[in-house]
Biotite code that builds the C-alpha atoms (Angstrom):
import biotite.structure as struc

atoms = struc.array([
    struc.Atom([25.129, -49.848, 92.529], chain_id="A", res_id=1, res_name="MET", atom_name="CA", element="C"),
    struc.Atom([24.644, -46.217, 93.618], chain_id="A", res_id=2, res_name="ILE", atom_name="CA", element="C"),
    struc.Atom([21.447, -47.880, 96.183], chain_id="A", res_id=3, res_name="LYS", atom_name="CA", element="C"),
    struc.Atom([24.559, -49.605, 97.736], chain_id="A", res_id=4, res_name="ASN", atom_name="CA", element="C"),
    struc.Atom([26.173, -46.804, 98.773], chain_id="A", res_id=5, res_name="LEU", atom_name="CA", element="C"),
    struc.Atom([24.011, -44.880, 99.901], chain_id="A", res_id=6, res_name="LEU", atom_name="CA", element="C"),
    struc.Atom([23.745, -48.364, 102.285], chain_id="A", res_id=7, res_name="ILE", atom_name="CA", element="C"),
    struc.Atom([27.242, -48.051, 102.988], chain_id="A", res_id=8, res_name="ILE", atom_name="CA", element="C"),
    struc.Atom([27.202, -44.973, 103.656], chain_id="A", res_id=9, res_name="LEU", atom_name="CA", element="C"),
    struc.Atom([24.527, -44.716, 105.764], chain_id="A", res_id=10, res_name="ILE", atom_name="CA", element="C"),
    struc.Atom([25.593, -48.112, 107.948], chain_id="A", res_id=11, res_name="LEU", atom_name="CA", element="C"),
    struc.Atom([28.936, -45.740, 108.638], chain_id="A", res_id=12, res_name="MET", atom_name="CA", element="C"),
    struc.Atom([27.324, -43.308, 109.613], chain_id="A", res_id=13, res_name="ASN", atom_name="CA", element="C"),
    struc.Atom([25.354, -44.715, 111.894], chain_id="A", res_id=14, res_name="LEU", atom_name="CA", element="C"),
    struc.Atom([28.465, -46.953, 113.255], chain_id="A", res_id=15, res_name="LEU", atom_name="CA", element="C"),
    struc.Atom([30.201, -43.831, 113.925], chain_id="A", res_id=16, res_name="SER", atom_name="CA", element="C"),
    struc.Atom([26.850, -42.526, 115.581], chain_id="A", res_id=17, res_name="CYS", atom_name="CA", element="C"),
    struc.Atom([27.501, -45.759, 118.037], chain_id="A", res_id=18, res_name="LYS", atom_name="CA", element="C"),
    struc.Atom([30.989, -45.043, 119.012], chain_id="A", res_id=19, res_name="THR", atom_name="CA", element="C"),
    struc.Atom([29.601, -41.334, 120.405], chain_id="A", res_id=20, res_name="ASN", atom_name="CA", element="C"),
    struc.Atom([27.059, -43.422, 122.311], chain_id="A", res_id=21, res_name="ARG", atom_name="CA", element="C"),
    struc.Atom([29.591, -46.201, 123.799], chain_id="A", res_id=22, res_name="ASP", atom_name="CA", element="C"),
    struc.Atom([30.946, -43.749, 126.406], chain_id="A", res_id=23, res_name="LEU", atom_name="CA", element="C"),
    struc.Atom([29.175, -42.943, 129.010], chain_id="A", res_id=24, res_name="SER", atom_name="CA", element="C"),
    struc.Atom([28.426, -39.754, 130.950], chain_id="A", res_id=25, res_name="THR", atom_name="CA", element="C"),
    struc.Atom([27.860, -38.814, 133.937], chain_id="A", res_id=26, res_name="VAL", atom_name="CA", element="C"),
    struc.Atom([23.852, -37.500, 133.952], chain_id="A", res_id=27, res_name="GLU", atom_name="CA", element="C"),
    struc.Atom([23.826, -34.349, 135.761], chain_id="A", res_id=28, res_name="GLU", atom_name="CA", element="C"),
    struc.Atom([26.351, -31.668, 136.387], chain_id="A", res_id=29, res_name="VAL", atom_name="CA", element="C"),
    struc.Atom([25.503, -28.433, 138.404], chain_id="A", res_id=30, res_name="ASN", atom_name="CA", element="C"),
    struc.Atom([27.509, -25.496, 135.997], chain_id="A", res_id=31, res_name="LEU", atom_name="CA", element="C"),
    struc.Atom([27.894, -23.341, 139.014], chain_id="A", res_id=32, res_name="ALA", atom_name="CA", element="C"),
    struc.Atom([29.707, -25.934, 141.037], chain_id="A", res_id=33, res_name="LYS", atom_name="CA", element="C"),
    struc.Atom([31.731, -27.128, 137.967], chain_id="A", res_id=34, res_name="TYR", atom_name="CA", element="C"),
    struc.Atom([32.970, -23.387, 137.329], chain_id="A", res_id=35, res_name="ALA", atom_name="CA", element="C"),
    struc.Atom([35.564, -22.387, 138.594], chain_id="A", res_id=36, res_name="GLY", atom_name="CA", element="C"),
    struc.Atom([39.733, -23.305, 137.897], chain_id="A", res_id=37, res_name="GLN", atom_name="CA", element="C"),
    struc.Atom([41.200, -27.321, 137.513], chain_id="A", res_id=38, res_name="TRP", atom_name="CA", element="C"),
    struc.Atom([44.445, -27.823, 137.536], chain_id="A", res_id=39, res_name="TYR", atom_name="CA", element="C"),
    struc.Atom([45.879, -31.018, 134.915], chain_id="A", res_id=40, res_name="GLU", atom_name="CA", element="C"),
    struc.Atom([46.457, -34.175, 136.739], chain_id="A", res_id=41, res_name="ILE", atom_name="CA", element="C"),
    struc.Atom([47.671, -36.346, 133.712], chain_id="A", res_id=42, res_name="ALA", atom_name="CA", element="C"),
    struc.Atom([46.696, -36.643, 130.212], chain_id="A", res_id=43, res_name="ARG", atom_name="CA", element="C"),
    struc.Atom([46.922, -38.752, 127.341], chain_id="A", res_id=44, res_name="LEU", atom_name="CA", element="C"),
    struc.Atom([49.448, -37.114, 125.046], chain_id="A", res_id=45, res_name="PRO", atom_name="CA", element="C"),
    struc.Atom([47.805, -34.688, 122.448], chain_id="A", res_id=46, res_name="ASN", atom_name="CA", element="C"),
    struc.Atom([49.038, -32.197, 119.849], chain_id="A", res_id=47, res_name="LYS", atom_name="CA", element="C"),
    struc.Atom([48.060, -28.802, 121.624], chain_id="A", res_id=48, res_name="PHE", atom_name="CA", element="C"),
    struc.Atom([48.991, -29.785, 124.818], chain_id="A", res_id=49, res_name="GLU", atom_name="CA", element="C"),
    struc.Atom([52.888, -30.855, 124.268], chain_id="A", res_id=50, res_name="LYS", atom_name="CA", element="C"),
    struc.Atom([55.384, -29.597, 125.994], chain_id="A", res_id=51, res_name="GLY", atom_name="CA", element="C"),
    struc.Atom([53.176, -28.256, 128.982], chain_id="A", res_id=52, res_name="LEU", atom_name="CA", element="C"),
    struc.Atom([53.228, -27.813, 132.337], chain_id="A", res_id=53, res_name="LYS", atom_name="CA", element="C"),
    struc.Atom([51.520, -26.198, 135.152], chain_id="A", res_id=54, res_name="CYS", atom_name="CA", element="C"),
    struc.Atom([48.556, -26.779, 133.139], chain_id="A", res_id=55, res_name="VAL", atom_name="CA", element="C"),
    struc.Atom([45.081, -24.694, 134.460], chain_id="A", res_id=56, res_name="THR", atom_name="CA", element="C"),
    struc.Atom([41.599, -24.703, 133.373], chain_id="A", res_id=57, res_name="ALA", atom_name="CA", element="C"),
    struc.Atom([39.244, -22.072, 134.100], chain_id="A", res_id=58, res_name="THR", atom_name="CA", element="C"),
    struc.Atom([35.228, -21.825, 133.770], chain_id="A", res_id=59, res_name="TYR", atom_name="CA", element="C"),
    struc.Atom([33.325, -19.171, 134.480], chain_id="A", res_id=60, res_name="THR", atom_name="CA", element="C"),
    struc.Atom([29.605, -19.305, 133.342], chain_id="A", res_id=61, res_name="LEU", atom_name="CA", element="C"),
    struc.Atom([28.347, -16.746, 131.401], chain_id="A", res_id=62, res_name="LYS", atom_name="CA", element="C"),
    struc.Atom([25.006, -14.742, 130.935], chain_id="A", res_id=63, res_name="LYS", atom_name="CA", element="C"),
    struc.Atom([23.573, -16.726, 127.995], chain_id="A", res_id=64, res_name="ASN", atom_name="CA", element="C"),
    struc.Atom([24.244, -20.004, 129.474], chain_id="A", res_id=65, res_name="GLY", atom_name="CA", element="C"),
    struc.Atom([26.839, -20.608, 128.299], chain_id="A", res_id=66, res_name="LYS", atom_name="CA", element="C"),
    struc.Atom([30.765, -21.220, 130.247], chain_id="A", res_id=67, res_name="ILE", atom_name="CA", element="C"),
    struc.Atom([33.617, -19.392, 128.917], chain_id="A", res_id=68, res_name="GLU", atom_name="CA", element="C"),
    struc.Atom([36.876, -21.742, 129.291], chain_id="A", res_id=69, res_name="VAL", atom_name="CA", element="C"),
    struc.Atom([40.379, -19.849, 130.074], chain_id="A", res_id=70, res_name="PHE", atom_name="CA", element="C"),
    struc.Atom([43.432, -22.821, 129.280], chain_id="A", res_id=71, res_name="ASN", atom_name="CA", element="C"),
    struc.Atom([46.831, -22.299, 130.516], chain_id="A", res_id=72, res_name="LYS", atom_name="CA", element="C"),
    struc.Atom([49.769, -23.614, 130.742], chain_id="A", res_id=73, res_name="GLY", atom_name="CA", element="C"),
    struc.Atom([53.831, -23.146, 130.976], chain_id="A", res_id=74, res_name="PHE", atom_name="CA", element="C"),
    struc.Atom([56.268, -24.873, 128.350], chain_id="A", res_id=75, res_name="SER", atom_name="CA", element="C"),
    struc.Atom([58.995, -26.852, 129.695], chain_id="A", res_id=76, res_name="THR", atom_name="CA", element="C"),
    struc.Atom([61.257, -25.289, 126.848], chain_id="A", res_id=77, res_name="GLU", atom_name="CA", element="C"),
    struc.Atom([61.134, -21.749, 127.015], chain_id="A", res_id=78, res_name="LYS", atom_name="CA", element="C"),
    struc.Atom([61.495, -21.018, 130.830], chain_id="A", res_id=79, res_name="LYS", atom_name="CA", element="C"),
    struc.Atom([58.364, -18.761, 131.927], chain_id="A", res_id=80, res_name="GLY", atom_name="CA", element="C"),
    struc.Atom([56.804, -18.954, 128.556], chain_id="A", res_id=81, res_name="GLU", atom_name="CA", element="C"),
    struc.Atom([52.649, -18.969, 129.504], chain_id="A", res_id=82, res_name="ALA", atom_name="CA", element="C"),
    struc.Atom([50.773, -20.228, 126.377], chain_id="A", res_id=83, res_name="ILE", atom_name="CA", element="C"),
    struc.Atom([46.841, -19.799, 126.545], chain_id="A", res_id=84, res_name="SER", atom_name="CA", element="C"),
    struc.Atom([43.406, -20.069, 124.881], chain_id="A", res_id=85, res_name="ALA", atom_name="CA", element="C"),
    struc.Atom([40.608, -18.984, 125.005], chain_id="A", res_id=86, res_name="LYS", atom_name="CA", element="C"),
    struc.Atom([37.128, -20.492, 124.390], chain_id="A", res_id=87, res_name="GLY", atom_name="CA", element="C"),
    struc.Atom([33.287, -21.271, 125.076], chain_id="A", res_id=88, res_name="THR", atom_name="CA", element="C"),
    struc.Atom([31.809, -24.530, 125.879], chain_id="A", res_id=89, res_name="ALA", atom_name="CA", element="C"),
    struc.Atom([27.455, -25.473, 125.882], chain_id="A", res_id=90, res_name="TRP", atom_name="CA", element="C"),
    struc.Atom([25.766, -28.219, 126.427], chain_id="A", res_id=91, res_name="ILE", atom_name="CA", element="C"),
    struc.Atom([24.232, -28.830, 123.019], chain_id="A", res_id=92, res_name="PRO", atom_name="CA", element="C"),
    struc.Atom([21.481, -30.971, 125.222], chain_id="A", res_id=93, res_name="ASN", atom_name="CA", element="C"),
    struc.Atom([19.833, -30.886, 127.892], chain_id="A", res_id=94, res_name="PRO", atom_name="CA", element="C"),
    struc.Atom([19.169, -34.289, 128.558], chain_id="A", res_id=95, res_name="GLU", atom_name="CA", element="C"),
    struc.Atom([22.857, -34.860, 128.192], chain_id="A", res_id=96, res_name="PHE", atom_name="CA", element="C"),
    struc.Atom([24.516, -32.447, 130.618], chain_id="A", res_id=97, res_name="GLN", atom_name="CA", element="C"),
    struc.Atom([27.654, -34.748, 131.132], chain_id="A", res_id=98, res_name="GLY", atom_name="CA", element="C"),
    struc.Atom([28.206, -33.878, 127.060], chain_id="A", res_id=99, res_name="ARG", atom_name="CA", element="C"),
    struc.Atom([29.529, -30.941, 126.608], chain_id="A", res_id=100, res_name="LEU", atom_name="CA", element="C"),
    struc.Atom([31.151, -29.078, 122.952], chain_id="A", res_id=101, res_name="LYS", atom_name="CA", element="C"),
    struc.Atom([33.824, -26.892, 123.370], chain_id="A", res_id=102, res_name="VAL", atom_name="CA", element="C"),
    struc.Atom([35.243, -24.515, 120.822], chain_id="A", res_id=103, res_name="SER", atom_name="CA", element="C"),
    struc.Atom([38.614, -22.548, 120.522], chain_id="A", res_id=104, res_name="PHE", atom_name="CA", element="C"),
    struc.Atom([37.931, -21.696, 116.937], chain_id="A", res_id=105, res_name="PHE", atom_name="CA", element="C"),
    struc.Atom([34.637, -21.376, 115.086], chain_id="A", res_id=106, res_name="TRP", atom_name="CA", element="C"),
    struc.Atom([33.736, -22.807, 113.684], chain_id="A", res_id=107, res_name="PRO", atom_name="CA", element="C"),
    struc.Atom([35.415, -26.310, 114.870], chain_id="A", res_id=108, res_name="PHE", atom_name="CA", element="C"),
    struc.Atom([34.478, -28.136, 117.952], chain_id="A", res_id=109, res_name="ALA", atom_name="CA", element="C"),
    struc.Atom([34.860, -31.004, 119.911], chain_id="A", res_id=110, res_name="GLY", atom_name="CA", element="C"),
    struc.Atom([33.829, -32.962, 122.417], chain_id="A", res_id=111, res_name="ASN", atom_name="CA", element="C"),
    struc.Atom([34.301, -32.861, 126.585], chain_id="A", res_id=112, res_name="TYR", atom_name="CA", element="C"),
    struc.Atom([32.251, -35.816, 127.512], chain_id="A", res_id=113, res_name="TYR", atom_name="CA", element="C"),
    struc.Atom([32.205, -35.835, 131.608], chain_id="A", res_id=114, res_name="ILE", atom_name="CA", element="C"),
    struc.Atom([32.927, -39.650, 132.448], chain_id="A", res_id=115, res_name="ILE", atom_name="CA", element="C"),
    struc.Atom([33.502, -39.018, 136.142], chain_id="A", res_id=116, res_name="SER", atom_name="CA", element="C"),
    struc.Atom([32.854, -36.398, 138.803], chain_id="A", res_id=117, res_name="LEU", atom_name="CA", element="C"),
    struc.Atom([33.567, -35.866, 142.730], chain_id="A", res_id=118, res_name="ASP", atom_name="CA", element="C"),
    struc.Atom([30.569, -35.586, 143.965], chain_id="A", res_id=119, res_name="GLU", atom_name="CA", element="C"),
    struc.Atom([32.056, -32.690, 145.415], chain_id="A", res_id=120, res_name="TYR", atom_name="CA", element="C"),
    struc.Atom([33.563, -31.235, 142.392], chain_id="A", res_id=121, res_name="TYR", atom_name="CA", element="C"),
    struc.Atom([37.195, -32.024, 143.697], chain_id="A", res_id=122, res_name="ASN", atom_name="CA", element="C"),
    struc.Atom([38.068, -34.014, 141.022], chain_id="A", res_id=123, res_name="TYR", atom_name="CA", element="C"),
    struc.Atom([36.762, -35.216, 137.589], chain_id="A", res_id=124, res_name="VAL", atom_name="CA", element="C"),
    struc.Atom([37.771, -37.550, 134.283], chain_id="A", res_id=125, res_name="LEU", atom_name="CA", element="C"),
    struc.Atom([37.036, -35.855, 131.195], chain_id="A", res_id=126, res_name="VAL", atom_name="CA", element="C"),
    struc.Atom([37.430, -37.329, 127.676], chain_id="A", res_id=127, res_name="GLY", atom_name="CA", element="C"),
    struc.Atom([36.531, -37.374, 124.233], chain_id="A", res_id=128, res_name="ASP", atom_name="CA", element="C"),
    struc.Atom([34.478, -40.863, 122.266], chain_id="A", res_id=129, res_name="PRO", atom_name="CA", element="C"),
    struc.Atom([37.596, -41.125, 119.834], chain_id="A", res_id=130, res_name="SER", atom_name="CA", element="C"),
    struc.Atom([39.097, -42.426, 122.962], chain_id="A", res_id=131, res_name="ARG", atom_name="CA", element="C"),
    struc.Atom([42.018, -40.367, 122.091], chain_id="A", res_id=132, res_name="LYS", atom_name="CA", element="C"),
    struc.Atom([41.791, -37.100, 124.543], chain_id="A", res_id=133, res_name="TYR", atom_name="CA", element="C"),
    struc.Atom([41.422, -38.079, 128.142], chain_id="A", res_id=134, res_name="LEU", atom_name="CA", element="C"),
    struc.Atom([42.199, -35.492, 131.319], chain_id="A", res_id=135, res_name="TRP", atom_name="CA", element="C"),
    struc.Atom([41.748, -35.949, 135.109], chain_id="A", res_id=136, res_name="ILE", atom_name="CA", element="C"),
    struc.Atom([41.134, -32.671, 136.963], chain_id="A", res_id=137, res_name="LEU", atom_name="CA", element="C"),
    struc.Atom([41.252, -31.966, 140.021], chain_id="A", res_id=138, res_name="SER", atom_name="CA", element="C"),
    struc.Atom([40.645, -28.630, 142.288], chain_id="A", res_id=139, res_name="ARG", atom_name="CA", element="C"),
    struc.Atom([44.140, -29.004, 143.596], chain_id="A", res_id=140, res_name="THR", atom_name="CA", element="C"),
    struc.Atom([47.903, -29.483, 142.297], chain_id="A", res_id=141, res_name="LYS", atom_name="CA", element="C"),
    struc.Atom([48.126, -32.414, 144.024], chain_id="A", res_id=142, res_name="LYS", atom_name="CA", element="C"),
    struc.Atom([45.868, -35.786, 143.769], chain_id="A", res_id=143, res_name="LEU", atom_name="CA", element="C"),
    struc.Atom([45.236, -38.301, 146.172], chain_id="A", res_id=144, res_name="ASP", atom_name="CA", element="C"),
    struc.Atom([47.318, -41.551, 144.742], chain_id="A", res_id=145, res_name="ASP", atom_name="CA", element="C"),
    struc.Atom([44.102, -43.946, 145.183], chain_id="A", res_id=146, res_name="THR", atom_name="CA", element="C"),
    struc.Atom([41.799, -41.021, 143.736], chain_id="A", res_id=147, res_name="ILE", atom_name="CA", element="C"),
    struc.Atom([44.266, -41.391, 140.669], chain_id="A", res_id=148, res_name="TYR", atom_name="CA", element="C"),
    struc.Atom([44.161, -44.931, 140.177], chain_id="A", res_id=149, res_name="SER", atom_name="CA", element="C"),
    struc.Atom([40.490, -45.269, 140.744], chain_id="A", res_id=150, res_name="LYS", atom_name="CA", element="C"),
    struc.Atom([40.202, -42.451, 137.498], chain_id="A", res_id=151, res_name="LEU", atom_name="CA", element="C"),
    struc.Atom([42.190, -44.167, 135.704], chain_id="A", res_id=152, res_name="LEU", atom_name="CA", element="C"),
    struc.Atom([40.519, -47.859, 136.309], chain_id="A", res_id=153, res_name="ASP", atom_name="CA", element="C"),
    struc.Atom([37.431, -45.977, 135.062], chain_id="A", res_id=154, res_name="ILE", atom_name="CA", element="C"),
    struc.Atom([38.991, -44.346, 131.852], chain_id="A", res_id=155, res_name="GLY", atom_name="CA", element="C"),
    struc.Atom([40.215, -47.931, 131.208], chain_id="A", res_id=156, res_name="ARG", atom_name="CA", element="C"),
    struc.Atom([37.268, -49.888, 131.747], chain_id="A", res_id=157, res_name="GLN", atom_name="CA", element="C"),
    struc.Atom([36.131, -47.328, 128.934], chain_id="A", res_id=158, res_name="ASN", atom_name="CA", element="C"),
    struc.Atom([38.763, -47.944, 126.387], chain_id="A", res_id=159, res_name="GLY", atom_name="CA", element="C"),
    struc.Atom([41.314, -45.815, 126.526], chain_id="A", res_id=160, res_name="PHE", atom_name="CA", element="C"),
    struc.Atom([45.040, -46.334, 127.008], chain_id="A", res_id=161, res_name="LYS", atom_name="CA", element="C"),
    struc.Atom([45.703, -45.612, 129.883], chain_id="A", res_id=162, res_name="VAL", atom_name="CA", element="C"),
    struc.Atom([48.772, -47.302, 129.943], chain_id="A", res_id=163, res_name="ASP", atom_name="CA", element="C"),
    struc.Atom([49.955, -43.767, 127.753], chain_id="A", res_id=164, res_name="ASP", atom_name="CA", element="C"),
    struc.Atom([49.008, -41.158, 130.097], chain_id="A", res_id=165, res_name="VAL", atom_name="CA", element="C"),
    struc.Atom([51.391, -38.928, 131.368], chain_id="A", res_id=166, res_name="ILE", atom_name="CA", element="C"),
    struc.Atom([51.836, -36.988, 134.460], chain_id="A", res_id=167, res_name="LYS", atom_name="CA", element="C"),
    struc.Atom([51.126, -33.033, 134.446], chain_id="A", res_id=168, res_name="VAL", atom_name="CA", element="C"),
    struc.Atom([54.023, -31.043, 136.735], chain_id="A", res_id=169, res_name="ASP", atom_name="CA", element="C"),
    struc.Atom([52.164, -28.724, 138.548], chain_id="A", res_id=170, res_name="GLN", atom_name="CA", element="C"),
    struc.Atom([54.778, -27.564, 141.108], chain_id="A", res_id=171, res_name="ASP", atom_name="CA", element="C"),
    struc.Atom([55.622, -23.977, 139.268], chain_id="A", res_id=172, res_name="CYS", atom_name="CA", element="C"),
    struc.Atom([55.912, -20.762, 141.188], chain_id="A", res_id=173, res_name="GLU", atom_name="CA", element="C"),
    struc.Atom([53.776, -18.359, 138.724], chain_id="A", res_id=174, res_name="GLN", atom_name="CA", element="C"),
])
């Protein structure tokens, strides 16, 4: 009986690891080029960004090789109220440069998988292997509709529910 339980647990673990491998990412990321400010163009709804507009993510390289993450958005309910979060990102395995970890509350860390990245680092599609989180980020507040559609198609092909994606209002005066 215990032997069967152990086999089931091992199989469940292998299947959960397989899910993480199923989401392909870019092979190379130049963190110096990736650093800087990104505008959140669209996202799958999530609890921690509910009711936020004009969301930005700023990445700053640290001397230790990690990345400082600063996310900021403004409440749609309380005019002018800024909500921000600061965290750290890193590449846990240099063989998979497109698979980062991000932590806002140590010791918890989430996946930050770079699924598609423009060769000039102008826009990016980021997601999580669970398919619960997906973001389209751009260096500008607006993204060409053709590029936006292309990124949604990539998300769809990778199993994300892109019909649920919401566009983020970037029309703010700060």
